[in-house]
PASEDREN-785523 format. One record per residue: residue in three letters; chain; x, y, z of N, C-alpha, C, CB in turn. Coordinates in steps of 0.1 Angstrom, whole numbers, plus 5000, padded with zeros to 4 digits. Glycine has a CB too. Layout:
<pts>
+------+-------+------+------+------+-------+-------+-------+------+------+------+-------+-------+-------+
| rest | kette | n_px | n_py | n_pz | ca_px | ca_py | ca_pz | c_px | c_py | c_pz | cb_px | cb_py | cb_pz |
+------+-------+------+------+------+-------+-------+-------+------+------+------+-------+-------+-------+
|  ala |     A |    X |    Y |    Z |     X |     Y |     Z |    X |    Y |    Z |     X |     Y |     Z |
...
+------+-------+------+------+------+-------+-------+-------+------+------+------+-------+-------+-------+
</pts>
This chain:
<pts>
+------+-------+------+------+------+-------+-------+-------+------+------+------+-------+-------+-------+
| rest | kette | n_px | n_py | n_pz | ca_px | ca_py | ca_pz | c_px | c_py | c_pz | cb_px | cb_py | cb_pz |
+------+-------+------+------+------+-------+-------+-------+------+------+------+-------+-------+-------+
|  unk |     A | 1549 | 3117 | 7224 |  1563 |  3120 |  7229 | 1573 | 3115 | 7219 |  1565 |  3115 |  7243 |
|  unk |     A | 1582 | 3123 | 7215 |  1593 |  3119 |  7206 | 1603 | 3110 | 7213 |  1599 |  3132 |  7200 |
|  unk |     A | 1607 | 3099 | 7206 |  1617 |  3090 |  7212 | 1630 | 3097 | 7213 |  1618 |  3077 |  7204 |
|  unk |     A | 1637 | 3094 | 7223 |  1651 |  3100 |  7225 | 1661 | 3095 | 7215 |  1655 |  3098 |  7240 |
|  unk |     A | 1670 | 3104 | 7211 |  1680 |  3099 |  7202 | 1691 | 3091 | 7209 |  1687 |  3111 |  7195 |
|  unk |     A | 1692 | 3094 | 7222 |  1702 |  3086 |  7230 | 1695 | 3074 | 7236 |  1708 |  3095 |  7241 |
|  unk |     A | 1697 | 3063 | 7230 |  1691 |  3051 |  7235 | 1701 | 3039 | 7234 |  1678 |  3047 |  7228 |
|  unk |     A | 1699 | 3029 | 7241 |  1708 |  3018 |  7240 | 1722 | 3020 | 7245 |  1708 |  3013 |  7226 |
|  unk |     A | 1732 | 3016 | 7236 |  1746 |  3018 |  7240 | 1750 | 3032 | 7242 |  1754 |  3011 |  7229 |
|  unk |     A | 1745 | 3041 | 7233 |  1748 |  3055 |  7234 | 1744 | 3061 | 7248 |  1742 |  3063 |  7223 |
|  unk |     A | 1732 | 3058 | 7252 |  1727 |  3062 |  7265 | 1735 | 3057 | 7276 |  1712 |  3058 |  7267 |
|  unk |     A | 1739 | 3045 | 7276 |  1747 |  3039 |  7286 | 1761 | 3046 | 7286 |  1749 |  3024 |  7283 |
|  unk |     A | 1767 | 3049 | 7275 |  1779 |  3056 |  7274 | 1779 | 3069 | 7281 |  1784 |  3057 |  7259 |
|  unk |     A | 1769 | 3077 | 7277 |  1767 |  3090 |  7283 | 1764 | 3090 | 7298 |  1756 |  3098 |  7276 |
|  unk |     A | 1756 | 3080 | 7302 |  1753 |  3079 |  7317 | 1766 | 3076 | 7324 |  1743 |  3068 |  7319 |
|  unk |     A | 1774 | 3067 | 7319 |  1787 |  3063 |  7325 | 1796 | 3075 | 7325 |  1793 |  3051 |  7318 |
|  unk |     A | 1797 | 3082 | 7314 |  1806 |  3094 |  7313 | 1802 | 3104 | 7324 |  1805 |  3100 |  7299 |
|  unk |     A | 1789 | 3107 | 7325 |  1785 |  3117 |  7335 | 1787 | 3113 | 7349 |  1771 |  3121 |  7332 |
|  unk |     A | 1785 | 3100 | 7352 |  1788 |  3094 |  7365 | 1802 | 3096 | 7369 |  1783 |  3080 |  7366 |
|  unk |     A | 1811 | 3093 | 7360 |  1825 |  3094 |  7363 | 1829 | 3108 | 7365 |  1834 |  3088 |  7351 |
|  unk |     A | 1823 | 3118 | 7358 |  1826 |  3132 |  7360 | 1821 | 3136 | 7374 |  1819 |  3140 |  7349 |
|  unk |     A | 1809 | 3130 | 7378 |  1804 |  3133 |  7391 | 1813 | 3128 | 7402 |  1790 |  3127 |  7393 |
|  unk |     A | 1818 | 3116 | 7401 |  1828 |  3111 |  7411 | 1840 | 3119 | 7412 |  1831 |  3096 |  7408 |
|  unk |     A | 1845 | 3123 | 7400 |  1857 |  3132 |  7400 | 1855 | 3145 | 7407 |  1862 |  3134 |  7386 |
|  unk |     A | 1843 | 3151 | 7404 |  1840 |  3164 |  7411 | 1838 | 3162 | 7426 |  1827 |  3170 |  7405 |
|  unk |     A | 1832 | 3151 | 7430 |  1830 |  3149 |  7444 | 1843 | 3146 | 7451 |  1821 |  3136 |  7447 |
|  unk |     A | 1852 | 3139 | 7444 |  1866 |  3137 |  7450 | 1873 | 3150 | 7451 |  1873 |  3127 |  7442 |
|  unk |     A | 1872 | 3158 | 7441 |  1880 |  3171 |  7441 | 1874 | 3181 | 7451 |  1879 |  3177 |  7427 |
|  unk |     A | 1861 | 3182 | 7453 |  1855 |  3192 |  7460 | 1851 | 3188 | 7475 |  1843 |  3197 |  7453 |
|  unk |     A | 1848 | 3176 | 7477 |  1843 |  3172 |  7490 | 1853 | 3164 | 7498 |  1830 |  3163 |  7488 |
|  unk |     A | 1857 | 3170 | 7509 |  1867 |  3163 |  7518 | 1860 | 3150 | 7525 |  1872 |  3173 |  7529 |
|  unk |     A | 1848 | 3151 | 7528 |  1841 |  3140 |  7534 | 1841 | 3128 | 7525 |  1827 |  3143 |  7539 |
|  unk |     A | 1839 | 3130 | 7512 |  1839 |  3120 |  7502 | 1852 | 3113 | 7502 |  1836 |  3125 |  7488 |
|  unk |     A | 1863 | 3120 | 7502 |  1877 |  3114 |  7503 | 1879 | 3106 | 7515 |  1887 |  3125 |  7502 |
|  unk |     A | 1874 | 3111 | 7527 |  1875 |  3103 |  7539 | 1867 | 3090 | 7538 |  1870 |  3111 |  7551 |
|  unk |     A | 1855 | 3090 | 7533 |  1847 |  3078 |  7532 | 1853 | 3069 | 7521 |  1833 |  3082 |  7528 |
|  unk |     A | 1858 | 3074 | 7511 |  1865 |  3065 |  7501 | 1877 | 3058 | 7507 |  1869 |  3074 |  7489 |
|  unk |     A | 1885 | 3065 | 7515 |  1896 |  3059 |  7521 | 1892 | 3048 | 7531 |  1905 |  3070 |  7529 |
|  unk |     A | 1881 | 3051 | 7539 |  1876 |  3041 |  7548 | 1871 | 3029 | 7541 |  1864 |  3047 |  7556 |
|  unk |     A | 1864 | 3031 | 7529 |  1860 |  3019 |  7522 | 1871 | 3011 | 7516 |  1851 |  3024 |  7510 |
|  unk |     A | 1882 | 3018 | 7512 |  1893 |  3011 |  7506 | 1901 | 3003 | 7517 |  1903 |  3021 |  7500 |
|  unk |     A | 1899 | 3007 | 7530 |  1905 |  2999 |  7541 | 1895 | 2988 | 7546 |  1908 |  3009 |  7552 |
|  unk |     A | 1882 | 2991 | 7546 |  1873 |  2982 |  7552 | 1869 | 2970 | 7543 |  1860 |  2989 |  7555 |
|  unk |     A | 1869 | 2972 | 7530 |  1866 |  2961 |  7521 | 1876 | 2950 | 7521 |  1865 |  2966 |  7506 |
|  unk |     A | 1889 | 2953 | 7520 |  1899 |  2942 |  7522 | 1900 | 2937 | 7537 |  1913 |  2947 |  7519 |
|  unk |     A | 1897 | 2945 | 7546 |  1897 |  2940 |  7560 | 1886 | 2930 | 7562 |  1895 |  2952 |  7570 |
|  unk |     A | 1875 | 2932 | 7555 |  1863 |  2923 |  7556 | 1868 | 2908 | 7552 |  1852 |  2927 |  7548 |
|  unk |     A | 1876 | 2908 | 7542 |  1881 |  2894 |  7538 | 1889 | 2888 | 7549 |  1890 |  2896 |  7525 |
|  unk |     A | 1897 | 2895 | 7556 |  1905 |  2890 |  7567 | 1896 | 2887 | 7579 |  1915 |  2900 |  7571 |
|  unk |     A | 1886 | 2895 | 7582 |  1877 |  2893 |  7594 | 1867 | 2882 | 7592 |  1870 |  2906 |  7597 |
|  unk |     A | 1861 | 2881 | 7580 |  1850 |  2872 |  7578 | 1855 | 2857 | 7580 |  1844 |  2874 |  7564 |
|  unk |     A | 1846 | 2849 | 7586 |  1849 |  2835 |  7588 | 1841 | 2826 | 7578 |  1846 |  2831 |  7602 |
|  unk |     A | 1833 | 2832 | 7571 |  1825 |  2824 |  7560 | 1821 | 2834 | 7549 |  1813 |  2818 |  7567 |
|  unk |     A | 1817 | 2828 | 7538 |  1812 |  2836 |  7527 | 1800 | 2844 | 7530 |  1809 |  2827 |  7516 |
|  unk |     A | 1791 | 2840 | 7539 |  1780 |  2847 |  7543 | 1784 | 2860 | 7551 |  1770 |  2839 |  7551 |
|  unk |     A | 1793 | 2858 | 7560 |  1798 |  2870 |  7567 | 1805 | 2880 | 7558 |  1807 |  2865 |  7578 |
|  unk |     A | 1812 | 2875 | 7549 |  1819 |  2884 |  7539 | 1809 | 2892 | 7531 |  1828 |  2876 |  7530 |
|  unk |     A | 1799 | 2885 | 7526 |  1788 |  2891 |  7519 | 1781 | 2902 | 7527 |  1778 |  2881 |  7513 |
|  unk |     A | 1778 | 2899 | 7540 |  1772 |  2908 |  7548 | 1781 | 2921 | 7551 |  1768 |  2902 |  7562 |
|  unk |     A | 1793 | 2918 | 7554 |  1802 |  2929 |  7556 | 1804 | 2938 | 7544 |  1816 |  2924 |  7561 |
|  unk |     A | 1806 | 2933 | 7533 |  1806 |  2940 |  7520 | 1793 | 2947 | 7517 |  1810 |  2931 |  7508 |
|  unk |     A | 1782 | 2940 | 7520 |  1769 |  2946 |  7518 | 1767 | 2958 | 7526 |  1758 |  2936 |  7521 |
|  unk |     A | 1771 | 2959 | 7538 |  1769 |  2970 |  7546 | 1777 | 2982 | 7541 |  1774 |  2968 |  7561 |
|  unk |     A | 1790 | 2980 | 7536 |  1798 |  2990 |  7531 | 1792 | 2996 | 7518 |  1812 |  2985 |  7528 |
|  unk |     A | 1787 | 2987 | 7509 |  1782 |  2992 |  7497 | 1768 | 2998 | 7498 |  1781 |  2981 |  7486 |
|  unk |     A | 1760 | 2993 | 7508 |  1747 |  2999 |  7511 | 1749 | 3013 | 7516 |  1740 |  2990 |  7522 |
|  unk |     A | 1759 | 3015 | 7525 |  1761 |  3029 |  7530 | 1765 | 3038 | 7518 |  1773 |  3028 |  7540 |
|  unk |     A | 1773 | 3034 | 7509 |  1777 |  3042 |  7497 | 1765 | 3045 | 7489 |  1788 |  3035 |  7489 |
|  unk |     A | 1756 | 3035 | 7487 |  1744 |  3037 |  7479 | 1735 | 3048 | 7486 |  1736 |  3023 |  7478 |
|  unk |     A | 1734 | 3048 | 7499 |  1726 |  3058 |  7506 | 1733 | 3072 | 7505 |  1724 |  3054 |  7520 |
|  unk |     A | 1746 | 3072 | 7505 |  1753 |  3085 |  7504 | 1752 | 3091 | 7490 |  1767 |  3083 |  7508 |
|  unk |     A | 1752 | 3083 | 7480 |  1751 |  3089 |  7467 | 1737 | 3090 | 7462 |  1759 |  3080 |  7457 |
+------+-------+------+------+------+-------+-------+-------+------+------+------+-------+-------+-------+
</pts>
């Protein structure tokens, strides 16, 4: 198998570029994505206010980011 010409930094650059394009397309085309993004932008700062310890904050943030990981 021939080694890929896109390796290392170049591969990372293109992967990042395509990921950003995907987020832009999802934001533009998917109303549910916009709702979930708005909810996340409200819930992440609210977790700082609600949490009583660092462990609780990590768990609250973890749930939000875990949900996004499952959705994407």
